[in-house]
N, C-alpha and C positions, 0 to 999 in steps of 0.2 A: 362945621357940621352940616352936612347936606339934609334936607328935608326928605322923609321917606313917605311914600304913598303906598297904600295898601292895595293888594290884588284881590279883586272881589271874584269869587268862585262862580261860575256860571256855566251853563249848558252851551249849545251851539246855535248861533243865529241861522237863519234860513240859508244864507249865502254861503255858510260852511258845510252844509251837508253835500255829499256826492253819491249818486246812485253806485250801488255796489259796495261802498264803504261797509265794513263790519267792524262793530265796537264790542269789545269783550269786557264785560263789567266785573270787577273784583272789588271786594271780597265776595264770596259765595255767602249764602245763608243757610245755616243748619236749622232744619225745622224741628221744633220742640212740641211735646205734648201740650205745655201751656199755650204755645201758639195756636194751636188746633182747637183746644177747648174754649180760649178766650175769643177767637176769631168767630167761631161757630156760634157762641152764646150772644156776642154782641151784634151779630147779623141774624139773630133769630132763626138760625139754621139747625134745628134739632134732629138732624139725620144721625140715626144710630151708627152708621158706619164711621162717623166721625167721634162720636161720644161714648158708644157702649162697646168697651173691650169684649165683654163676654158674647155679645151678639155678633160683632165683627169677626170674632174667632170662627164662627160658624159658617161665614161667608167665603166666597172663592179666593180671596186674597189672604185670608186668616187672621187679619190684624186690621186696626183702624186706619183708615185712609186719611191723608191730609186733606182738609176742605179745598176743593179746587180753586174756589175764589180767592183764598188765601195764596195759593200758588200763583194764579194770575197777578194779583196785587202786588205780590212780592216780586215777580218777575219784572213788571213795569215799573215798580218802585227802584229796583236795582239800576234802572237806565237813567234815572232823573239827574243825578249829580253830573253825569257825563254829557247828556244830551239836551235836556230841557230845563234845568234850573235856571229861572229868571229870564228865559227866552221864549217861553211858551205863552201864547195868548190863550189858547183853549184846546183841550183834547176834543176832536171832532167825532170820533168814533172807534170802536173796536170791532173786528170781524174775523172770520176764519179761526175761531178759538177752538183748540183741541187739547186733549189730554190723553195722549196715546199710550202712556204708561203710569202707575201709580206713584205717588210720592208718600213716603211714611215718616213718622217721627223718627228723628236720627239721621235721616237722609240731608245731604246739603244740595241746595239749589244753586246753580251757576247759570248765568244768564248772558246771552249775547245778542246784539241787535244788528240787522242789516237794514240799509236805506235801499227801499225798493223804488221810489219815485219823489220827485221833487217839482213843484210848479208854483209859479207866482199865482197869488190870488187875484182872479178877476174883479172882484168886488171889493176888496180890502187893500187899498194901496199901503205899502210898507210892510206887508204880510206875505207869507207863503205857505204852501200845504206841503207836508213831507209825510210819505208813507213809509212805516216802519214794520219790520218784521221781528219780532221777540221769539227767541227759542230759549227755553229752560231745559237744562240737563241735570240730572244727579250726579253724584260723586263718580258713578261708574261711565258716565258719558252718554247715558242713555236719554233720549228726549223724552221729558215728562209733560211738556206743555209748549204750544206755539199760540201766538195770536198776532193779527196784523193791526196795527194803530195808525190812525190818521191824526195828525197833529198840526195846528194852525201856528206857525212860528213867526217871530219878529224878524224883520230884516235888520241887519246891523245899523244902517243909517237911520232908521225909524224908531228904533227901540228906545222906550223911556230909560233914564238912567237908573242904574240898579240901585237898590237901598244902601245908604252909606257911600255911594259914588259921588264924587264932587265935580267931575268935568262934564 
């Protein structure tokens, strides 16, 4: 019998990113009232637009809005398994964050990521900087969130062995 080795799930190394590539992350994530209440409470965001149905009903959207930070975090999180799991050194920044349309309880958030820029790090040998543009859409295809993310990534030849990896 041949010895079998496991395949460690990981994101992409710096060397595997190419400008213009677009990654479609699935499955989507349906936003729930529980998500909104827990996230808002855990982050001490007592905004009535997230927590008070009676108040939100009197406002322009007529219902509670999903906490935009939940939307941002979920959008970035949807990309981790495909892009940065085990290959990220550090997140360097987020910018150009926008929420052009609301996300409500019951909506499903779908995320895609475009690679905008790739460059070797001048000060950190074995690592490189990747600029990503995340776009979140609801189930109707309407853009509900966008963000630019800069990540410091390992080069394949310099990365430490993944947890559980033996070679």
